[in-house]
C-alpha positions as CSV (number, residue, x, y, z in Angstrom):
1,M,29.4,20.5,-34.8
2,A,31.2,18.1,-32.5
3,S,33.7,20.9,-31.7
4,D,31.0,23.4,-30.6
5,P,31.7,24.1,-26.9
6,L,27.9,24.6,-26.2
7,L,27.1,21.2,-27.6
8,A,30.0,19.7,-25.6
9,R,28.5,21.2,-22.5
10,A,25.0,19.9,-23.4
11,V,26.0,16.3,-23.8
12,P,29.3,15.8,-22.0
13,A,31.5,12.8,-22.7
14,L,32.0,10.8,-19.5
15,P,35.7,10.5,-18.6
16,S,37.0,7.2,-17.3
17,V,36.5,7.1,-13.5
18,D,37.2,4.0,-11.6
19,L,34.7,4.6,-8.9
20,K,34.4,0.8,-8.4
21,A,37.9,0.8,-6.9
22,H,37.5,4.3,-5.4
23,A,34.3,3.3,-3.6
24,A,35.8,0.2,-2.2
25,D,38.8,2.1,-0.9
26,L,36.8,4.8,0.7
27,F,35.3,2.4,3.2
28,N,38.1,-0.2,2.7
29,I,35.7,-3.0,1.9
30,D,38.3,-4.7,-0.3
31,A,40.2,-5.5,2.9
32,A,37.4,-7.7,4.0
33,L,37.7,-9.9,0.8
34,T,40.2,-12.6,0.2
35,E,42.8,-12.4,-2.5
36,E,40.9,-15.0,-4.5
37,E,37.6,-13.2,-4.1
38,R,39.1,-10.0,-5.4
39,A,40.7,-11.8,-8.3
40,I,37.4,-13.4,-9.3
41,R,35.5,-10.1,-9.0
42,D,38.2,-8.3,-11.1
43,T,38.0,-11.0,-13.8
44,I,34.3,-10.7,-14.2
45,R,34.6,-6.9,-14.0
46,Q,36.9,-6.9,-16.9
47,F,34.5,-9.0,-19.0
48,V,31.6,-6.7,-18.1
49,D,33.6,-3.6,-19.0
50,E,35.0,-4.9,-22.2
51,K,32.2,-7.1,-23.6
52,L,28.9,-6.3,-21.9
53,I,28.6,-2.6,-21.2
54,P,29.5,-1.6,-24.8
55,V,26.4,-3.5,-26.1
56,M,23.8,-3.2,-23.4
57,G,22.4,0.1,-24.4
58,D,21.6,-1.2,-27.9
59,C,20.4,-4.6,-26.5
60,Y,17.9,-2.8,-24.2
61,V,16.6,-0.5,-27.0
62,E,16.3,-3.5,-29.4
63,G,14.8,-5.7,-26.7
64,R,17.2,-8.6,-27.2
65,F,19.5,-10.7,-25.0
66,P,23.2,-10.8,-26.1
67,D,23.2,-14.5,-26.9
68,E,26.6,-14.2,-28.4
69,L,28.1,-13.7,-24.9
70,I,26.6,-16.9,-23.4
71,P,29.6,-19.1,-24.4
72,E,32.0,-16.7,-22.7
73,L,29.9,-16.5,-19.6
74,A,30.1,-20.3,-19.4
75,E,33.8,-20.3,-20.0
76,L,34.3,-17.8,-17.1
77,G,32.5,-20.3,-14.8
78,V,29.7,-18.0,-13.7
79,L,26.9,-20.5,-14.2
80,G,26.3,-22.4,-11.0
81,A,29.6,-21.0,-9.7
82,N,29.0,-22.0,-6.1
83,L,28.1,-25.6,-6.9
84,P,30.7,-28.5,-6.5
85,E,33.5,-29.0,-9.0
86,E,32.6,-32.7,-9.3
87,Y,29.5,-31.7,-11.3
88,G,31.5,-29.4,-13.6
89,C,31.0,-26.2,-11.6
90,A,33.5,-23.8,-10.1
91,G,32.9,-24.7,-6.5
92,L,33.3,-21.0,-5.3
93,S,32.4,-19.5,-2.0
94,S,29.1,-17.7,-1.5
95,V,30.9,-14.4,-1.3
96,A,32.7,-15.0,-4.6
97,Y,29.4,-16.0,-6.2
98,G,27.8,-12.8,-4.8
99,L,30.6,-10.7,-6.3
100,I,30.0,-12.3,-9.7
101,M,26.4,-11.4,-9.5
102,Q,27.3,-7.8,-8.5
103,E,29.6,-7.4,-11.5
104,L,27.1,-9.0,-14.0
105,E,24.3,-6.7,-12.8
106,R,26.7,-3.7,-13.1
107,G,26.3,-4.5,-16.8
108,D,22.6,-5.2,-16.8
109,S,20.0,-6.8,-14.5
110,G,18.9,-9.0,-17.5
111,I,22.4,-10.6,-17.6
112,R,22.5,-11.3,-13.9
113,S,19.0,-12.7,-14.1
114,F,20.1,-15.1,-16.8
115,A,23.0,-16.4,-14.7
116,S,20.9,-16.3,-11.5
117,V,18.1,-18.4,-13.0
118,Q,20.6,-20.9,-14.6
119,G,22.5,-21.3,-11.4
120,A,20.2,-20.7,-8.4
121,L,16.8,-21.8,-9.9
122,V,17.7,-24.6,-12.3
123,M,21.1,-26.0,-11.3
124,Y,20.5,-25.7,-7.6
125,P,17.2,-27.6,-7.4
126,I,18.7,-30.4,-9.5
127,F,21.7,-30.4,-7.2
128,A,19.6,-30.3,-4.0
129,F,16.6,-32.4,-5.0
130,G,17.8,-34.5,-7.9
131,S,19.0,-38.0,-8.2
132,E,22.7,-38.7,-8.7
133,E,21.9,-39.6,-12.3
134,Q,20.1,-36.3,-12.9
135,K,22.9,-34.3,-11.3
136,R,25.6,-36.0,-13.4
137,H,23.6,-35.6,-16.6
138,Y,22.3,-32.1,-16.4
139,L,24.7,-30.0,-14.2
140,P,27.8,-30.2,-16.4
141,K,25.8,-29.4,-19.5
142,L,24.1,-26.4,-17.7
143,A,27.4,-25.2,-16.4
144,K,28.8,-25.2,-19.9
145,A,25.6,-23.6,-21.3
146,E,25.2,-26.6,-23.6
147,Y,21.7,-26.5,-22.0
148,I,19.9,-23.3,-21.0
149,G,17.4,-23.7,-18.2
150,C,14.3,-21.9,-16.8
151,F,12.3,-22.2,-13.6
152,G,8.5,-22.5,-13.6
153,L,6.9,-21.6,-10.3
154,T,5.0,-18.3,-10.7
155,E,1.6,-18.6,-12.4
156,P,-0.7,-16.0,-14.0
157,D,-2.9,-15.9,-10.9
158,F,-0.4,-17.0,-8.3
159,G,2.7,-14.9,-7.7
160,S,3.3,-14.0,-4.1
161,N,1.1,-17.0,-3.1
162,P,2.8,-19.9,-4.9
163,S,0.9,-22.4,-2.7
164,G,-2.2,-21.6,-4.7
165,M,-0.7,-23.0,-8.0
166,I,-3.0,-24.9,-10.2
167,T,-0.5,-26.7,-12.3
168,R,-1.0,-30.4,-11.8
169,A,1.1,-33.5,-12.4
170,R,-0.9,-36.8,-12.6
171,Q,1.0,-40.1,-12.2
172,Q,0.0,-42.9,-14.6
173,A,-0.2,-46.6,-13.9
174,D,3.2,-47.1,-15.4
175,G,4.8,-44.5,-13.2
176,S,5.0,-41.8,-15.9
177,W,3.6,-38.3,-15.4
178,I,1.2,-35.9,-17.3
179,L,1.6,-32.2,-16.6
180,N,-1.0,-29.5,-17.3
181,G,-0.9,-25.8,-16.3
182,A,0.7,-22.5,-17.1
183,K,3.6,-20.5,-15.7
184,M,4.2,-16.8,-16.1
185,W,7.1,-14.3,-16.0
186,I,9.7,-17.0,-16.8
187,T,13.2,-15.8,-17.4
188,N,15.0,-17.7,-20.2
189,G,11.7,-19.4,-21.1
190,S,11.9,-19.2,-24.9
191,K,15.6,-20.0,-25.1
192,A,15.6,-22.9,-22.6
193,H,16.4,-26.5,-23.4
194,V,15.1,-27.7,-20.0
195,A,12.6,-26.3,-17.5
196,V,12.3,-27.1,-13.8
197,V,8.6,-27.0,-13.3
198,W,6.7,-27.1,-10.0
199,A,3.3,-28.8,-9.8
200,K,0.9,-30.3,-7.3
201,T,0.7,-34.1,-7.4
202,G,-2.3,-34.3,-5.1
203,D,-5.3,-32.3,-3.9
204,S,-5.5,-28.6,-4.9
205,T,-5.2,-27.5,-1.2
206,D,-2.3,-29.8,-0.4
207,D,1.0,-27.8,-0.4
208,S,2.9,-30.9,0.7
209,S,2.2,-32.5,-2.7
210,I,4.2,-29.9,-4.6
211,R,7.1,-31.6,-6.5
212,G,9.7,-30.5,-9.0
213,F,10.0,-31.9,-12.5
214,I,12.7,-31.7,-15.2
215,V,10.9,-31.0,-18.4
216,P,12.8,-31.0,-21.8
217,T,11.3,-28.1,-23.7
218,D,11.0,-30.0,-26.9
219,T,8.5,-32.4,-25.2
220,P,5.1,-32.3,-27.1
221,G,2.6,-30.1,-25.3
222,F,5.2,-27.7,-24.0
223,Q,5.1,-24.1,-25.3
224,A,7.0,-20.9,-24.4
225,R,5.5,-17.7,-25.5
226,D,7.5,-14.4,-25.4
227,Q,6.2,-11.7,-23.1
228,K,5.5,-8.6,-25.2
229,G,5.4,-5.0,-24.3
230,K,8.0,-4.9,-21.5
231,L,9.3,-1.6,-20.4
232,S,11.8,-3.2,-18.0
233,L,14.3,-6.0,-18.4
234,R,14.1,-5.5,-22.1
235,A,17.5,-7.3,-22.6
236,S,16.1,-10.3,-20.8
237,D,14.1,-13.3,-22.3
238,T,10.8,-13.4,-20.4
239,S,8.1,-15.9,-21.3
240,E,4.8,-17.6,-20.4
241,L,5.0,-21.4,-20.3
242,V,2.0,-23.5,-21.3
243,L,1.9,-27.2,-20.5
244,S,-0.9,-29.2,-22.3
245,D,-0.8,-32.9,-21.5
246,V,3.0,-33.0,-21.3
247,H,4.0,-36.6,-20.9
248,L,7.1,-37.2,-18.9
249,P,8.9,-40.5,-17.8
250,A,8.8,-41.6,-14.2
251,D,12.4,-40.4,-13.6
252,A,11.5,-36.8,-14.6
253,I,10.5,-36.0,-11.0
254,L,13.1,-34.5,-8.7
255,P,13.0,-37.4,-6.2
256,H,14.0,-35.4,-3.1
257,S,11.7,-32.4,-3.7
258,N,9.0,-32.3,-1.0
259,G,6.3,-29.6,-0.7
260,L,6.4,-25.9,-1.0
261,K,9.6,-25.6,1.0
262,S,11.6,-27.0,-1.9
263,P,10.9,-24.2,-4.4
264,L,11.2,-21.7,-1.6
265,M,14.7,-23.0,-0.9
266,C,15.5,-22.3,-4.5
267,L,14.2,-18.8,-4.1
268,T,16.3,-18.2,-1.1
269,Q,19.4,-19.0,-3.2
270,A,18.3,-16.6,-5.9
271,R,17.4,-13.8,-3.5
272,Y,20.9,-14.1,-2.0
273,G,22.4,-13.5,-5.4
274,I,20.0,-10.6,-6.1
275,S,21.1,-8.9,-2.9
276,W,24.6,-8.6,-4.4
277,G,23.5,-8.1,-7.9
278,V,21.5,-4.9,-7.4
279,L,24.5,-3.4,-5.7
280,G,26.3,-3.7,-9.1
281,A,23.5,-1.7,-10.8
282,A,23.8,0.9,-8.0
283,M,27.6,1.0,-8.4
284,A,27.1,1.7,-12.2
285,C,24.7,4.5,-11.5
286,L,26.8,6.1,-8.8
287,E,29.9,5.9,-11.0
288,E,27.9,7.6,-13.8
289,A,26.6,10.2,-11.4
290,V,30.0,11.2,-10.1
291,S,31.6,11.2,-13.5
292,Y,28.8,13.3,-15.0
293,S,28.9,15.7,-12.0
294,K,32.5,16.5,-12.7
295,S,32.1,17.1,-16.4
296,R,28.7,18.8,-16.7
297,V,29.2,22.5,-16.5
298,M,26.4,24.8,-15.3
299,F,26.7,28.4,-14.1
300,D,30.4,28.2,-15.2
301,K,31.4,25.3,-13.0
302,P,30.9,21.5,-12.8
303,I,27.6,20.7,-11.1
304,G,29.5,18.4,-8.7
305,G,30.8,21.5,-7.1
306,F,27.3,22.5,-5.9
307,Q,26.2,21.5,-2.5
308,I,22.9,20.0,-3.5
309,Q,24.6,17.5,-5.8
310,Q,27.3,16.6,-3.3
311,V,24.7,15.8,-0.7
312,R,22.9,13.7,-3.3
313,L,26.1,11.8,-4.1
314,A,27.0,11.4,-0.4
315,D,23.6,9.9,0.4
316,M,23.8,7.5,-2.6
317,F,27.3,6.4,-1.6
318,T,26.4,5.9,2.0
319,E,23.4,3.6,1.2
320,L,25.6,1.7,-1.3
321,V,28.2,1.0,1.4
322,K,25.6,-0.1,3.9
323,G,24.2,-2.5,1.3
324,Q,27.6,-3.9,0.5
325,L,28.2,-4.6,4.2
326,V,24.9,-6.3,4.6
327,S,25.5,-8.7,1.6
328,L,29.1,-9.3,2.6
329,H,28.1,-10.3,6.2
330,L,25.3,-12.5,4.8
331,G,27.7,-14.2,2.5
332,R,30.1,-15.0,5.3
333,L,27.1,-16.4,7.3
334,K,26.1,-18.5,4.3
335,D,29.6,-19.9,3.8
336,A,29.6,-20.8,7.5
337,G,26.2,-22.5,7.2
338,N,24.5,-20.1,9.6
339,F,22.3,-18.0,7.3
340,T,18.5,-18.0,7.4
341,P,15.8,-17.1,4.9
342,V,14.8,-14.2,7.1
343,Q,18.3,-12.7,6.8
344,V,18.1,-13.1,3.0
345,S,14.7,-11.4,3.0
346,L,16.2,-8.4,4.8
347,A,19.2,-8.2,2.4
348,K,17.0,-8.6,-0.7
349,R,14.5,-6.0,0.5
350,N,17.0,-3.5,1.7
351,N,19.4,-3.7,-1.2
352,C,16.7,-3.6,-3.9
353,D,15.2,-0.5,-2.3
354,I,18.5,1.4,-2.0
355,A,19.6,0.4,-5.6
356,T,16.3,1.6,-7.0
357,N,16.7,4.9,-5.2
358,I,20.3,5.3,-6.3
359,A,19.3,4.7,-9.9
360,R,16.4,7.2,-9.7
361,E,18.7,9.9,-8.1
362,T,21.3,9.4,-10.8
363,R,18.7,9.8,-13.5
364,R,17.6,13.0,-11.9
365,L,21.2,14.3,-11.5
366,L,21.8,13.7,-15.2
367,G,18.8,15.9,-16.0
368,A,17.4,15.5,-19.6
369,N,20.5,13.4,-20.6
370,G,19.4,10.8,-18.1
371,I,16.7,9.5,-20.4
372,L,19.2,8.6,-23.2
373,A,20.2,5.1,-23.8
374,E,23.9,6.2,-24.0
375,Y,23.7,6.6,-20.3
376,S,22.9,3.7,-18.1
377,A,20.8,5.3,-15.3
378,M,17.4,5.1,-16.9
379,R,18.0,1.5,-18.0
380,H,19.1,0.4,-14.6
381,M,16.2,2.3,-13.0
382,A,13.6,0.5,-15.2
383,N,15.3,-2.9,-14.7
384,L,15.4,-2.5,-10.9
385,E,11.7,-1.9,-10.7
386,S,11.3,-5.5,-11.9
387,V,14.0,-6.8,-9.5
388,Y,12.3,-4.9,-6.7
389,T,9.2,-7.0,-7.4
390,Y,10.4,-10.5,-8.5
391,E,11.7,-13.2,-6.2
392,G,9.4,-11.9,-3.5
393,T,8.1,-8.3,-3.6
394,H,9.3,-5.6,-1.3
395,D,6.0,-5.9,0.7
396,V,6.2,-9.7,1.1
397,H,9.7,-9.5,2.5
398,S,8.4,-6.8,4.8
399,L,5.8,-9.2,6.1
400,I,8.4,-12.0,6.5
401,L,10.5,-9.6,8.7
402,G,7.4,-8.5,10.6
403,Q,6.5,-12.1,11.3
404,A,10.1,-12.8,12.5
405,L,9.9,-9.8,14.9
406,T,6.4,-10.4,16.3
407,G,5.8,-14.1,15.9
408,L,2.5,-13.2,14.2
409,S,1.7,-14.0,10.6
410,A,0.1,-11.3,8.5
411,F,-0.3,-13.5,5.4
412,K,-3.6,-15.1,6.5
């Protein structure tokens, strides 16, 4: 049956098309990257092509994270890649880090989420707000994936409004702490060895009392419960954290954390990486769309030869290039120390939106075949719906930009 020409037309095999290089050449974005940045991107690209993409369809269907690839991710230096070498990290530029996130999400959003949480939401707060002892103990182990980390900010009733959190940390007479509360939608939660948990240490209305704590997950009273029934990010580990009288030593607190601005600084780092990452998912979809359009025959010619599909591809490509330029410029600003959270909001909002649209248009171009796991469009489309929401929803970032433009807050 495999030789039947009708069957071959119904489910065409995708030829190898290096749209990644082709797309970069079309607008010459590669010329804006340094030789080192291109080399780093190409190294991660090869890993994704050879190790990640071949297994991601099955991982998504089975609902499992490819744990077997974690040691190689660590060996490649992608965990906390933009943090200093003195703590066992790669010390890369923000642009190089962004390109890593792009390539990982070209494989799957769940893989980029794993690396993003480990680096931007666990390692970064320890680096930015931790003591020297905490940094030297935890960061090298997290960079090598000897420890896996998770970040506990979002709660069941407080997502877009983290200041309303009800998790509490009470200090005892001997300086130790007792934590009680719950956190929701926590990436890496059930595989983590350590959690960075945010809690109020004072009055329930006092945002300034929010502090970060390093919580070993084997501490009595700490539980991670897998989130069941996900239709998105199925190859990602998502959990609810429950803290019931979790006793921590005095030095578990991140001593330089101070109020809501501290976890928001972490989210800014993560959102920056997301702005790059979603472009990788968009690249994978566009590559698949172009390849399919050249091999899928309808009315006796490839569908890529019809005007409607060429317009669809042109629109997708144009939006991808615009997103690449936004993130590249933002990365250069970040490396120069001149970027702002508002700029990050614009990039996260814009790039998640265009990537979601590109994935949807690719699924449509593929027709019925677009719902099959052997193609990536439907998987990326479902994943991107989550990325569109997490680390600040599309609407919240709209209000951040609106406030920056008008000087008027629409949050209260």
